[in-house]
C-alpha positions in Angstrom: 100.3 113.7 161.8 100.3 116.8 159.7 103.4 115.6 157.9 101.7 112.3 157.2 98.5 113.9 155.9 100.6 116.2 153.8 102.5 113.3 152.3 99.3 111.5 151.6 98.0 114.7 149.8 101.1 114.9 147.6 100.8 111.3 146.6 97.2 111.8 145.7 98.0 114.8 143.5 100.7 112.8 141.7 98.3 109.9 141.1 95.6 112.3 139.7 98.1 113.9 137.4 99.2 110.5 136.1 95.6 109.5 135.5 94.9 112.8 133.6 98.0 112.3 131.5 97.1 108.8 130.7 93.5 109.8 129.8 94.8 112.6 127.6 97.1 110.2 125.8 94.1 107.8 125.2 91.9 110.7 124.0 94.6 111.9 121.6 95.3 108.4 120.3 91.6 107.9 119.7 91.3 111.2 117.9 94.4 110.4 115.8 92.9 107.0 114.9 89.6 108.6 114.0 91.4 111.1 111.7 93.3 108.3 110.1 90.0 106.4 109.5 88.4 109.5 108.0 91.4 110.1 105.7 91.3 106.5 104.5 87.5 106.7 104.0 88.0 109.9 101.9 90.8 108.3 99.9 88.8 105.1 99.2 85.8 107.2 98.1 88.0 109.3 95.8 89.5 106.1 94.4 86.1 104.6 93.7 85.1 108.0 92.1 88.2 107.8 89.8 87.4 104.2 88.9 83.8 105.1 88.1 84.9 108.0 86.0 87.3 105.7 84.1 84.5 103.2 83.4 82.1 106.0 82.3 84.8 107.4 80.0 85.4 103.9 78.5 81.7 103.4 77.7 81.5 106.9 76.4 84.4 106.2 74.0 82.7 103.0 72.9 79.5 104.8 72.1 81.3 107.7 70.4 84.0 105.9 68.4 82.5 102.4 67.9 83.9 99.0 68.6 87.3 97.8 67.3 88.3 94.2 67.5 90.9 92.1 65.7 89.1 88.8 65.5 87.4 88.0 62.2 83.9 89.5 61.9 81.4 91.3 59.7 81.2 95.0 60.3 77.7 96.6 60.2 76.7 100.2 60.0 73.0 101.2 60.2 71.5 103.8 58.0 68.0 104.5 59.4 65.5 107.3 58.9 66.1 110.6 57.0 69.5 111.2 55.5 70.3 114.7 56.7 73.1 116.7 58.3 70.9 117.1 61.4 69.8 113.5 61.6 71.5 110.4 63.0 72.0 109.2 59.4 74.3 112.1 58.5 77.4 112.0 56.4 79.5 112.9 59.4 78.3 110.0 61.5 78.2 107.4 58.8 81.6 108.4 57.3 83.2 108.2 60.8 81.8 104.7 61.3 82.9 103.6 57.8 86.5 104.7 58.5 86.6 102.8 61.8 85.1 99.6 60.2 87.5 99.7 57.2 90.5 100.3 59.4 89.8 97.3 61.7 91.9 94.4 60.3 89.4 92.0 61.8 86.5 93.3 59.6 86.3 91.0 56.6 83.7 93.2 54.9 81.4 96.1 55.7 77.6 95.8 55.6 75.3 98.8 55.3 72.0 97.9 57.0 69.5 100.3 55.4 66.0 101.4 56.2 65.5 104.9 54.9 63.1 106.8 52.6 66.0 109.0 51.5 66.9 112.6 52.1 69.7 115.0 51.2 71.5 114.2 47.9 74.5 116.2 49.2 74.9 113.9 52.3 74.3 110.8 50.2 76.9 111.9 47.7 79.5 112.5 50.4 78.9 109.0 51.8 78.9 107.4 48.3 82.3 109.0 47.5 83.8 107.9 50.8 82.7 104.3 50.4 84.3 104.3 46.9 87.5 105.7 48.3 87.7 103.4 51.3 87.0 100.3 49.2 89.9 101.1 46.9 92.2 101.9 49.9 91.5 98.9 52.0 90.5 96.3 49.4 87.4 95.3 51.3 83.9 94.7 49.9 80.8 96.5 50.9 77.4 94.9 51.0 74.0 96.7 51.4 71.2 94.9 53.2 67.8 96.5 52.8 65.1 96.0 55.5 61.9 98.0 54.9 62.9 100.8 52.5 65.9 101.9 50.4 64.7 104.8 48.3 66.0 108.0 46.8 69.2 109.2 48.7 69.3 105.8 50.5 69.6 104.0 47.2 72.2 106.7 46.1 74.3 105.3 49.0 73.5 101.7 48.3 74.7 102.0 44.7 78.3 102.2 46.0 78.0 98.7 47.5 79.5 95.7 45.7 76.2 93.8 46.1 72.7 94.7 47.4 70.4 92.3 49.2 66.8 92.9 49.9 63.7 91.4 51.5 60.9 90.2 49.3 58.7 93.0 50.8 61.3 95.7 50.7 60.7 98.9 48.7 63.6 99.8 46.5 64.4 102.6 44.0 62.8 106.0 43.7 65.7 107.3 41.6 64.5 110.8 41.2 64.8 114.3 42.7 62.1 116.6 44.1 61.7 120.0 45.6 58.3 120.8 47.2 56.6 123.7 48.8 53.4 125.6 49.0 51.8 128.7 47.4 49.4 130.9 49.3 48.7 133.6 46.7 45.1 132.5 46.1 44.3 132.4 49.9 45.9 135.8 50.4 43.6 137.3 47.7 40.5 135.8 49.3 41.5 137.1 52.7 42.5 140.5 51.3 46.1 140.2 52.4 48.7 142.2 50.5 52.2 140.9 50.2 54.9 143.6 50.7 58.3 142.2 49.8 61.4 144.2 48.9 64.5 142.7 47.5 67.8 143.6 46.0 68.3 141.2 43.1 65.5 140.1 40.8 65.8 136.4 41.8 66.2 137.0 45.6 62.6 136.0 46.2 63.0 132.7 44.3 60.5 130.1 45.5 58.8 132.6 47.8 55.4 130.9 48.7 53.6 134.3 49.0 54.5 135.5 45.5 53.1 134.2 42.2 55.3 131.7 40.3 57.7 133.1 37.8 58.0 131.0 34.6 61.7 131.8 34.1 62.5 130.9 37.7 60.5 127.7 37.6 62.3 126.7 34.4 65.6 127.4 36.1 64.7 125.3 39.2 63.5 122.5 36.9 66.8 122.5 35.0 68.8 122.4 38.3 66.7 119.4 39.5 67.4 117.7 36.1 71.1 118.2 36.7 71.0 116.6 40.1 68.9 113.8 38.7 71.5 113.2 36.0 74.2 112.9 38.7 72.0 110.4 40.6 71.6 108.3 37.4 75.3 108.3 36.7 76.1 107.1 40.2 73.6 104.2 39.9 74.9 103.2 36.4 78.5 103.3 37.7 77.7 101.2 40.7 75.4 98.7 39.1 77.1 98.5 35.7 76.0 95.7 33.4 73.6 94.3 36.0 71.0 97.0 35.2 68.2 96.1 32.9 67.0 99.6 32.0 63.3 100.2 31.4 61.6 103.5 30.5 60.5 104.1 34.1 63.7 102.9 35.9 64.9 106.5 36.6 61.4 108.0 36.8 61.2 107.9 40.6 59.2 104.6 40.7 59.8 102.2 43.5 59.7 98.4 43.3 59.4 95.4 45.5 62.5 93.4 46.5 62.0 90.6 43.9 61.3 93.1 41.1 64.4 95.1 42.1 66.4 91.9 41.7 64.9 91.3 38.2 65.8 94.9 37.1 69.3 94.6 38.4 68.8 97.2 41.1 69.6 94.5 43.7 71.5 91.2 43.6 69.3 88.8 45.7 67.1 88.2 48.6 68.9 88.0 52.0 69.1 89.4 55.5 72.1 90.6 57.6 72.6 87.2 59.1 72.6 85.6 55.7 75.1 88.0 54.3 77.4 87.6 57.3 77.2 83.9 57.3 77.0 82.8 53.7 78.5 85.7 51.7 81.2 87.3 53.9 81.8 84.0 55.7 82.3 85.8 59.0 79.2 85.0 61.2 80.2 87.3 64.1 78.6 90.7 63.6 80.1 93.9 65.1 78.1 97.1 65.0 80.1 100.3 64.2 77.1 102.6 64.1 77.9 105.9 65.8 75.0 106.7 68.1 74.4 109.8 70.2 75.6 109.1 73.7 73.5 109.9 76.8 75.6 112.9 77.8 75.3 114.6 74.4 71.5 113.8 74.3 71.0 115.3 77.8 73.1 118.4 76.9 71.2 118.9 73.7 67.8 118.6 75.5 69.0 120.9 78.3 70.2 123.5 75.7 66.9 123.3 73.9 64.9 123.7 77.1 67.0 126.8 78.1 66.6 128.3 74.7 62.9 127.8 74.8 62.6 129.3 78.2 64.7 132.3 77.1 62.5 132.7 74.0 59.3 132.6 76.0 60.6 135.1 78.6 61.7 137.4 75.8 58.3 137.2 74.2 56.6 137.9 77.6 58.7 141.0 78.0 57.9 142.3 74.5 61.3 141.5 72.9 61.2 140.2 69.4 63.8 137.6 68.5 64.9 137.2 64.8 
């Protein structure tokens, strides 16, 4: 009986070992499957992340570089607001858009959609020169379409176009140059404030608002403005040619309504962007090449400005002067 019970005990131990081994195999297989599932999940997430990054990059490129297509269309570039190196209507942004539009073989012509009171003559001159160069290089026409306003530096740019179209209520012209500022000498005398200014160079304090005007310096500034004005007039005459009907006040800084601008030869007719694309260019599809600030750049600029302001306020609070 002892042998029988011993035999039974041995068989029981063998059966338990087999069950444990089988259970271990099942556990290891389950763990292996779970690891495989986790790896696949991580891989799929990484794949989606790469795809999302590629899509984001594509739209970033579209915003930064503009749209290029080969089918026939009218290319449009917006010039809005102040013309300045620090504004959206800067020479850098507009010239970049111009080069893309001219290089696209599908663009039948380029339209400048303008709504600007003017700005920097330097920025306008760079754009005007580039339009002239690109027209000769690519043999494409440029049309300017005015919405609300095309004045001063904006008209400086428009003068490079082959034709200018305006609305009946548009404001056009202001062919002149100005430099403005303030003088506080009278106020300082009333308040008993003494100006203490030291310079090396007799003209270093030119246009200082806290010093009395100097007749010689004023005459010099006036002659310089006259020189820039003469450059502006030459650009307008070159661009408009025999179409101009000069009057005594044409280059006086006066502005005119759309119909009056057409009468004076400062514009060629009344028309909108759609009219020019459809009836003048004969390419009704319009593609916008305007280079706009993308979301990433805007957020980075705003973040940088916030950090800078915080640093400035902290420095002021600690008694540090920033100059």
